[in-house]
C-alpha positions, 0 to 999 in steps of 0.5 A: 745857136738853135732856133725854133720854128713851127712845123706840123704834126710830121716832119720829114728831115732834108736829105743831107742830114744822118742817115741810119741807111739807104733802101735800094730796089734791086733789078730782077728779071721777072721785070726785064728778063735778061735785061736786069744784068744790064742795070746790076752794075749801078746797083753794085756801084751804089752799095760798095760806095755806101756800105762805109758810111751807112747800112745799105736795105735791099729789097730783093724780089724773092729768095732766088734774087736774094741769092744772086744778089748775094752772089755779086755783092760777093763778088765784088768784094763788099763786106755784108756787115752793113747789107741787109735784104728783105724779100719784097715783090717789086715791077720795077726800081724806082724806089724814090718814087714807090718807096718809103717816105720816112719823117718824124711825128711831133714825138720825134717817132721815126714813121713811115708815109705811104703816099699813093702810087699809081705808075706816075700817072697811069703810065705804067701798070705797077701795083706790087711797087704800090705795097712796099711803104707797108712792107717796109714798115712791116720789116722794121716795125715802125708806125705807118700813116696810110696816105694813099688818097694822094698820089705824091712820088719821092722824085717829084719833090725837093725839100731844103730841110728849112720848110720850103718845098720845090715841085711842079704841079705836072708831077703833083697836082695834075689831072693824072694823079690827083684829080680831086684835090685842088692845090690848097687841099695838096699844100694841106698834105704836104704841110701837114706830112712833110713839114712845110710851109713855102712852096715854090711851084712850077708849072712843069711838062707833061711827058718833056722828053719822052719823061714819064714822071712829067718833069719832076723837080730832081732832074734839074734841081736840088737844094743845098742847105736852105740858101742854094739851089743847084740847077742848069744855066739858062740854056741848059735849062731851056734844053731840059725843056724847062720853060722860061717862065719856070726858069724865072720862078726858080732863079728869083725863088725866096726862102721860107725866111724870105731871102733869095737863093744862090744858084750853082749850076751844073753842066749837062753831059757834053753828049748824047748818053749812049749805053755800054752796048752802044745804044743811044739814049737820043738826049743829053743828060743831067748831073743834078740828080746826085744823092747825098748819103752820110760821108759820099755823094753818089753823082750819075755819070755818063762816060762822058767829058763833063762828067769831071766837071760836075763831079769837082762842082759837086765836091766843092760844095760838099768838102766833107763828103766824097763825091762817088761817080755812079755808072748810070748810062744804061739806066738812063735809057729807062729814064731816070739816075741815082737820086730816082733809085735811091731812098734814105732813112733817117736816124731814129729807134730802128738805126744805129746808136747815138754812139755810133753816129757820133763817129760821123763828122761833128756837124753833121752829128749837131744838125741832126740832133738838133732836128731830133731834140736828143740830150746826149753827152758826148762820150770823146769830149765829155761835153752835154750837148742840147739838141732841140727838136724843131716844133712848135708842138714840141720841145723838149730832150729826148733821154738816150 
């Protein structure tokens, strides 16, 4: 049933595998003044949706900010049993890009990668956010690998969990991120620390649609398993300023086994998105930037007629999870959606125990423990499963 693949020293688990929790950087008035109030309902909605299935780790700016967050969560009737708050100063709330990237090392130990973050190629003078991975490693007391010699934002790449990485060159290999590294050297870093061997490179675009990220891949393409790419139609990708050559690459991409991907097309919004206070964002929005959590899928919604269409299409992809629409109208004005403001933490030594994990759907348990290499007794069925860690370096069952 389980096969072994050769991977490198570290491997990043696929987003669809079981999480210990989700990290959020809460908006604050130190950056946005009273405007932070316009963003906070999105974070309350996400927290409410996530707490039933996993921990929610919130980064607050200081004690006053923490008290404010607690007040909001209490007013929303959200239990704090699965919520914890850590104090660390941040410039902004885009934790996907500046936050910790969690991986397993060859002994299946949860580890944080601290890539460089330079404010999306120097577009924003953010320095506080750059140290968040260090802060999280200290909070959790887990190992951290300093990789600041290479700039890498979490939204700049997508993985399929089976050795393939998809990205745009403009958001990784460009001179504003990594001027001293060749593409081959960058691939070497990604092979060693993300655990991928197959690369789908799109050229990308600098600054499209007022895009500070230089066309992050997670805005228009995402893997579902190792055989499906969730994206947009040809016309919608053209609207999103994805070039014809990049569309050809996307539609003809092969996975690590050399097989073509199936493609599922999500719509754009029918209309240009408008904030809750009536300001037009100026463009139609993507639904591809959704986030896969343990029991739910958080899908960006925009009070648009296409919300229901996109939600249903995504629900069909994930029948064992519940789609929850998250209002992203206001944060889209700043250029991001749900996936941009979340970061998953896989299960590990600091996470929930195996006994709690088995309460999740069995197929989810199978996938993550297959990856981790744990040999555990299922207390409800009394059978022993062998979960083989997928590594060419280590093949052993880890006692629990």
